Residue, then its C-alpha position, 0 to 999 in steps of 0.5 A: m388544523p392539527k399541530k405538527p409533532a415536535a421533532p425528537k430531541p437529540l440524545p445526550a452525547a453520553h448516549r450516542k453511538p460512536p461513529r464506526a471507525w472499523q472495516r470488516m475484512l473478508s477474513g472476518r476481522r474488524l480492523d479499527l482505524l483509530d486503534p488498529s490491533p496487530l491481532d486483526v491484521e491478516i496477510e490474506d486480507i492485505a494481499h486481497g486488498l492490494a491486488r485490487c488497489a490501483r496505482w496511479n488512480g487507474q490511469t495506466t495502460g493495459a487490460h488490467i489495473f497496475s496493482v499496489a501488490q504488483h508494485t511492491l514486488l517491483v520495488e523489491a526487484v529494484a532494491r535488489r538490483q540497486t543494493g546487490h542484496v536484500d536480506r529476508r526481513f528487509a524484503l518482508a518490509i518492502l513487501l509490506h511497505d504499502a500494506p496500509e493501502y489495503v484499508i485506506g487505498d492508494m492515494i496519489t501523492p498530490f492528494k496526500r499533499v492536499i489533505g496533509d498530516n491526518y492521512k499520515a497519522v492513520e497510515k503510520r498507525l496501520e503500518a506499525a500494527v502490520h509490522i508488529r503482526f509480522g515481527l518487524p519493528p514498528e518503524l524501520p531504521a533510517e538507513l533501511k527507509r532511505i534504501l526503500k525510498a530510493a527503490d520506491s522512486g525507481a519503481a515509480f519512474l518505470e511505472a510512470t514512463k512505461l504505463a502512466g504516460f510520463s515523459i522521461e524528462e518529467a519522470l527524471k524531475f519527479f522520481g529521480p534517475r531510471p533504475a537499472l533492471s534486467a529486460a526480462a524483469e521489466r517485461d514481467f513486472l511492468s506488464p499489469w497482471p490480472v487481479a488473481e495473479s497479483e494476489k497469488r504472487y504477492l502471497a507466494r512471495f510473502h510465504q517464501l520470505l516467512g519460511a526462509 
């Protein structure tokens, strides 16, 4: 009976190809998650990805997902109402505050707590690359972070109670007080938009802020 051929020996470590750690974007860019370059960040890729990225793992009411792109525009509206004024650069920072999710997706907070600091490290590198690409500091000042976090929590309260099935009591416990927002703004920003509209409105706001 013929002998079975011997299994090939594994290549020495020096000759092995490193695992792929980059994502091909529709713009043609290759964004390296281990060492993201600002030169590989394009706003069209961000808008395209965030418009297709569902908040709340898709567990929301309506015919369309509630996208991260729509969420960021809601956060800006809440921040403006809470502070009375948001300057152009901070509005741009708000628009980009979830930009890393165009690469790594919108992981819900409970899952982030499960996987710990590895996720945060990747997110931080991507955020710094995005900020540098669009003329923002790699890390926002503490006071702007505080305002952004309050607006983000306020937006989460509205999304949770209007779209994601949370009771008022649950939302108060997890997200803090309900933010003040006009009835017209609530109707607009809390009615999930089709993907194409989310992408278009996100890009329009970006170019409006960039040209201001």
